[in-house]
N, C-alpha and C positions, 0 to 999 in steps of 0.2 A: 505403481505402475501407471504409466502416463494415460490420459484419456485417448479415445479414438476420436480424431478430429473429423467432422463431417465435412462433405465436400460442399463448398460456400461459392455460390456464384454472385457475383455483384449485379446490381440491376442497371447495366450498362444502356445507354440510349439504342444501339443496335439491337440488342437482346429484346428490349421492351418494343421494338419497331417503330422508334421516335427518331425523326430526322435532328430536330432541334427543339430547345424550350425558349421561347420567347423571353428576352431580358426583362420586359415590362410586365410579365404575369402578376396579377394581382394577388398575391400570396396571403394576404388577410383575407380577402373574400373567399378564396379556394379553401382555406384552412377552416373558416368559421362554417362555412356550408357542409364540410365534411365532418367536423366534430359535432355540430348540431344534429346531424342524422345519426351519426354514430351513437350518441347520448340519448336518442330517441329508441334506438335498438336495446341499448343497456337498459333502459328504464323498463321497457316491456319485456326484459328477460329473453328477447330473441336472438339466439345465439346464430342461426342462419344469417340474420340480419346483420350480425356484427362481422361475421366473417365475409359478408359480401362487400364490406369496406377495407378488407385486407387482402392483399395479393396473396395467391395460393402458396406461395414460398416466402411468406411474410414472417415477422418475428413480434414476439410479446415478452419483454423483460419486466419482471416485477420483483420489487424489493420492499418484503414485509406487507405491503397493502393489502393483497389478497391471499398471500402465501405464508406469512410469518417465517419466510425464507429467501434467499436470493434464486430466482429460478428464471430460465429462459426458455422458452417454447417457439419452435420452429416449423412452420407448416399449418395447414388448416387441421390436420388430425390432432396434433399435439394441442394447439390452442383450443380445438373444440373440447376435447377432454377435460383441460383444465378450467375451462367456463362451466361445463357442466357439473363440475365438482365445487367450483369456488363463486362463480359469480352471484347467485342468489343469495348466500348468506354474506357476503360483503356489502351487499346494498348499495353499490356505486350511485352516487348523485353530484348534483351542482357542478357539473363540468362548466369551466369557464377558460375561454381563450385568452393567454397573457402575452404572447409574443410569436411573431411569424418572421420568416426569413427564406428567401431563396437562396439555397447554396448549390454551388457548381464546384465541386472540390477537384475536379479533373474534367477536361473538355467532354469526355463520354459518360460523366455522372451528374446527375442534378436532381434536387429534391427540394421540397418546403419542408423546412424545420419548423415546427410549431410547440409552443409551450403551453401548458394548461394547468388549472388548478381543479381538484375535485374533492369530493368527501367519501368516506365509508360510514359504516354504521358507528365504529368507533373512532375514526381518525379523519385528519385532514391530510391531503395528499397533493403531491405536484408530478408532473410528467411532460414527456415530449413525445411527438409522433412525427414521422417523415412520410412524407406524400411523393410518391413517384409518378412521372406521366405515364400514360396508356396511349396505345396505338390510335384509340377513338379520340382523342383529345381531351381525356378526363383524367382525374388524378385518384390514386387509390393509395392505401396504407401499406408502407414498406416495414417500419418499426414503430413500436408502441411500448411505452414505458411508463410503469406506475410505480410510485414511491412513496411511502409514509413518511410523512414529516411532523405531525403532532398528534397525539392523543386529546380528544375533546375534553375540554375542561382541567387539561393538565399540560398546557402548553409551557415551554421554557420561558422562565421568568426573565425576559428581556424586554427591553422598549417600554411600553405602556404598562408591561406586567412587572416591572422591577420594583424594589423597594422604596415607597415614597415616604417612609417614617423617619423623622430627623433621630439622631443617636448622639446625646450629648453626655460624654464622659463615661460611657459603658463598652464602647466598642473593643477596646484592646482587651478587657477581661472576657467579655463574650467569646472573642475570636479564640482566645487561648483555651477557655472551657470547650469550646466545639473541638478545637484541633485535638484534645487530650482526650475527648470522649469521656467527659466526667460523669455525665448524666445516662450513660447507656453505651451499647456497642453500635458500632455501624452496619448498615444493612449490607454494604459491599466492601470487600477489601481487596485493594488492587496491589499487585506485586510488581513494582517498578515504576520510578518517576521520570522516566524518559518521555518524548513526545507522546508516546502511544498511552501511556499511564495518565499523563496530565491531561490529554484531550478527553478521554472517557470520565476521567474525575470531574472536569469542568461540565461536561455534558450531564452528567448525573446530579450535579450539584444544582443545576438550573432546573431539573426536573423534581428536586426536593426528595432526593434518595441520599440519604447520610453515607458517605464514603470517606475512607481512610487509604491513602497511599503509602505504602512501606518501601523505602529506598535504603538499600545496603551503604551506600557512598555516604560521604560526609556532608556534602552540599548537593541540591538539586543542579544536574547539568553536568555532574563530574564524569558520567559516561562518554560526554564529548570533551569536556576539560582535560582529560587525562589520556585521551587517544593521542596518537602521534601528531605532533605540532603542525605538521604541513596539511593536516588533513582540512579539505574544503568541500563543502557541497558542490556537486556537478551540474545539479539541476537548478533552475533559475528561481529567482525569489517569488515569482508570481505563482509558481506551482508550490511553492512551500509554506505559505501562509497558515499559522494556527487559528481555529476557531476564535470567533469573538473579537479577537485583539490582533489584527493584521500588522505586518511589518511597516515601519515607517515607510514614507514615500522616498526616503533618501537611503534606504537599505541597499547595500550593494547587491548586484545580479546573483553573484555567488557568495554564499554565506560561510565565512572562515569557522570551524568547529568551536573554537574559543567564545565566538561572538554569540553563536547559537546556545551555549551552554548558560551564558548569562541571561539571554532572552528567556529560556526556560524557567530560570529561577524568577525571574521578574513576573512572567506568566503566573506562576503558582500563587505568587504574593497578591498579584492585582485580581486574580480571580478566587481569592481567599480559599484555597484548596488545602485540605487537611493533609499534611505530608509529614511523614515521621523519617527523618533522615539517620543515618549510623544505626538502622534497625534492620534485622534480619527476620524473614519467615522461615522459622525452623523446622515446623511441622504442621500438618493440616490433616484433619481427619474428618469424614463425611457421616453424618449421623443418618438413622433411618428415615429422617425426613428429607434427606439429600441437603442438609444444612451443613455448615462448615463449622468446626472448632479449630482455631488457626492461633498457634502460639508463635508470638512476636519477641524477639530478644534485642533488648537495647545495647548500646556500646558499653554501659556500666555492668552487664550481666543481668541485670533484672529482666524480667519476663512478664508478659501479660497474654492471657488466652482471651480472645475474642470469639464470640459466637456470631456468625454472619450467614446471611442466606444466600451470599453469591461471592465466588472467588475469581478474580480475573488474573490472568498472566500477561504482563506488560513487559517481559524481559528480552523481546526480540524475536526474530525468526530463528536465529541460532542459539537462543537463551545463554549467550555470553559464554558458550562452550567451544573454545578453540579447536578447530580442526587441525590435527598436526599428523600427516602420514605416518603410518609405522614404516621404518626403513631400517633394515638390519644394521648392527654394528653402532649404535648411538653411544654405547659405553666406551668406545673406542676414540671417539672425535675428542681432541683437546680445546676445541674453541667453545665460543658461546652459541646456544641455540635459543631462540625466543620466537614466540608469534607475534604477529603485527600487533595485536592487541594490548601487548606488554612493551611495545616500541614508544620511545618518545620523540627523540630528535635525532638528525645525522650527526649532530655534534657530539655524541656521545661515542661515535665510532671513527672519528677523524684519525687518519693515520693507519687505519686498518683496512684489510680487504673484506668486502661482504658480497655473499650471494643471498639473492631473493629467490624464494621458490615460489612461483605464482606469477600470473601476468596479467591481472585484471586491475581494477580501479585503485585498491590498496597498494598493491605493488608497484604500480606506475607512480603513484603519488610520493612514496617512501623514495623509490630509485632516483626521481628527479631531485629530491631533497638532499640525497647523497651526492649527486653530481655537483649540486648549488654549492656543497660544502667541500668540495675537493675529494670525495671519498671514492676509492676504486670499487666500483658496483656491478655485478653481472646477474642480469635477470635470468632465470631458468623456468622457461615456457613448456608446462607438461602438456597443454591442449590448445588448440586454436582459440582466439579471442575475438570478439566483435568490438571495432574501433570506429568510432564516428568523432569528428570534432565538434566541440560546443558552438563554435563559430557558424558551420555549415548544418548540424543536427537540431541545435537547440530551437531556432525558429520555426524548423520544418515540423519537429514532432510535438512543440509546445505552443508554437506562435498562434494558432488559430483559437486556442482556449484560453492558456495560461501565459499571457505576454502583457507589455504595456499598451493600454488602450484597447485590450480584447475584454473578455468578459469579468465580472467580479467572481473570485474564486469559488464561492457556493454554487454561482450559476454554472461555471465552468464544468464543475465536478458533476452536475447534473445532465449536461449535456452529453459531457464523455460518457456516463454511466448508460445513456439512452440509448447508445449503439451497442448491440450486442458484442461480445468479446471476439465472438468467431468472424463476424463482418468487421469489426475494427481491425482484426489482424489482417485480414485480406487488403484492406487500404494501407494498412501498415507496411505490407511488402512492396507496395508501389512507393511510398515514402522512402523506405531504406534503400531502394535502389537509387532514388534521387539523391540522397544523401551521399551514398557510394561514389556516385558520378561527380558530386561537386567536390569530395574529398579524394578524388582518383590519384592526384599527384602524391599525396601523403600515402595512400595506400599502395601505390606501386613503389614508393619507397621503403615501406616495410616489407613488401614482399621481395624487394631486391637485396635485403640484408638477410632474408631468411626468417622474418617474423611472421607467424602463421595467423591470418585472420579469417573471419567468417562474416556470414551476414544474419546472424542471429538464427532462432528456431526456425527452421524451413524459410528462410528469408525475411523473417519478420521482425530483425533487428532489436533495438533497445527494449521496448514493453513486452515483446514476446519473450525475452530472456527474464526480465524483471518478474512476470506473473508465474514462471515456471521454476527458476531458480534463485530469484532474487540476487543474481550476480552473472558473471561469464562476460562482461564487457568492460570497456574503458571509454569515457566521455573524456576524449583527448583534450588537455589545456596545455600541452607543450611537451610531454615525455615521449610522445612518438617520434618526435624530430630528434631527441636526444638518442633514441635507439638507432635511427637512420644515420645519425652522425658519428655513431660509435661511442658516445659519451656514456651511454648505458650499454654495456656490453651484453650479448645475448648466448645463450647456450639452449637448444632444444633439439638435438640431432639425435638424442640417445637417452634411454630410461635410466633412472638413478637406480643403480645396483646395491650400493650398500655407502654408509658413512667409511671414511678413512681416519687416521690421526689427525689428518690437516684438512679434510674437506669431505669430498664425495668422489666415488667411483662409479662410472656409468657402464652399462651393458656393453658397449662397444670397446671397454678397456681403457677409454680416456679418463682423465681426473681433472679435479679443480680443487684448488686450496683456498681456503677462506678462514679469517679470524672469526667471522660471525657468519651465522647461517639463519637467515629471517624467514620464517614461513608466512606467506601472504595467501593462505589457503583457506580462507573462511571459516565457518562455524559449524558445528553439528546441529543436533535437534534441541529444540527447548524441552523436549520430554526428559532429557537427562538429567536437567535441573529439577524437573516436577517429581521425577521418581525419587530424588533425595527428600523431597518435602512432604508428598503423600503416599510414598510407597510403590513398588514395582507393579503390584497388582492393579491399582488405580490407574496409574500412568498407563498401563498396557491397552486401557480401554479407551483412551484419547484415540480419535480419528485421524488419520494422515493429515498433515498441516500444509497447505501451499500446493502449488501446481493447480492445473484445471480438470475439472470434472468433465463429463460428456456432454454438458450443457454449455462448458466455456465459462463456468463460475469458479472462482478460486475456493478452495477446499477449506472448510471448517473455520477459518479465521471469521470472527465478528458475530458468530452464532453458533448452532449446535456443535459442541466438541466431542460428543459422544460420551461425557460425564455430565449429568444433570447439574445445572446452577455452577459450573465451571466454564470459563470463557478465555478464548484468546483475543487480546487486543494487540495488533502488530501491523507493520507496515511502514512504507516511507511517510513523509510529512503530509503529502496530499491525500494518501489513502486513509491515514489516522484523522485528519481533518473530516473527511467525509463519513467514513464508517463507524466513527466514534459514536455518532448520533444514532445510528442503526443499532448498535449494541445497547447503548443506554434506553433506547425506547423498547428495547425486548425486556429488558429487567424492570422499567416502570411498568409496563403491561403486566408483567407477570405478578408485581407486587400489587397491582389494582385487581387482579383476578380477571382481567380482560383477556390473557394468554395463559393458559394453564401449563404451559411448557412444551416440550419436544413433541408430545403427542398432537399437538394443535398444528405442527407444521405440515405443509403440505409437500411431500417429498416423495 
């Protein structure tokens, strides 16, 4: 069930009773005065004093630093309760301003964005706050964000903490011994060596947590290497960097899938990750201590049972479980039926007639590839699709954070996270409308030929759909014009009734013939795969994954799954880069006894 979304009012200047904000405001001075005073109230545990620095409808978002959770508190009453429960025990201190900037995202919105570092009793943190002007010429807090970055004394082994010892002639043997876990079992076992599995494995390695990644494919990257050949990322390179090793400055803006596959393989080698390919987790049982006995089968049929403390699913939001709608009469159809996950190239179907069921990213990519190879293709659209061009949409939704000359990706991730999602989505509605106006000619053309479009969930566009569905959109790189021009045929005027011997019959009595029916209809739940591994009873205890909860936080991913010591690592390249650190920090803290588990979460 979707979360009830609270009414969110943006702090527009007219609502604040402010005519304008001087462009020459000394943001550094204003932010430092505010933070110094705020820190004094924190040091004296003066909750009333803290609240006096925050607008009555202000926000505090925390990622692990005070709550061991992802929590967003809106308004004084909720922030007060949170601080009463967690402020004293967290022992916040050592606030230090790190950056300031006056931002005016729209003519009627203005705030000072300021970054800061701080400490808790056990950790080092970073955060951002936004100050909005008041009618009396002052500035007050609108958003406040706290994020755990490191555990004191157990920081990531990067930079000055890297290994300084020379290694003459032993490295190869030591690496192979580590990779094979000759001397003992890993602490963590990760299922899946895509970007999510590799990211969290890299994070754990640099926290000194022994980790094994198990990948069923022959090579790392095969889940990208053997998808359809036309697959190319539609979000830009600046958004997609992996942790520790960014893409080279010559990397193309939009990454071909095969190129990404090679990068994943190189990343695992460079980061010295322990990955077993051609291996499958066939069984996982949890013992009385909530630890795991995990059976791994290799390609030669040999097995090994690992005893690990933590098990991570990194098999994606859909768990590689193709979603193919149940349509009557399948046994009657004489042609080929396949899901997009099994499709390779349009060259396989030259001279044939193809119907694609689905109208989002994969459907468009594959249809365009068919057109480019002279294949007769029809797209069957079941429901409306959010469409924006990468030309107009990309700079508007990514450009202020993840773009050439903008922030480094780690900084951009934190600036983005510092804005509560409910607020972000209100601003996103404005951006979505701007993009639609810029794309008006294309959208009008699609409407003219009958292709149904929408503006995303409640007008929130791309990110609103990504957070709720992980799909439902097409970031256009040319296929939309093919639909307008009739090169990709369109059918969406009736519901599919049943298969026929030669294609589909629809509820209105119309029919369509096809030699190939390709379903680009997404994926089911990862819980289907998990039930095969550790049984239906345990799988039934997993909490719902993805979509937003009442506070606007994504459900379950990267933290408590409902099953102790079982975790989901998932998301696009950007979210995996950022949240892999959060997941790794929770596991490290648990291994150190600093975080006893789910009972320590503030929920």
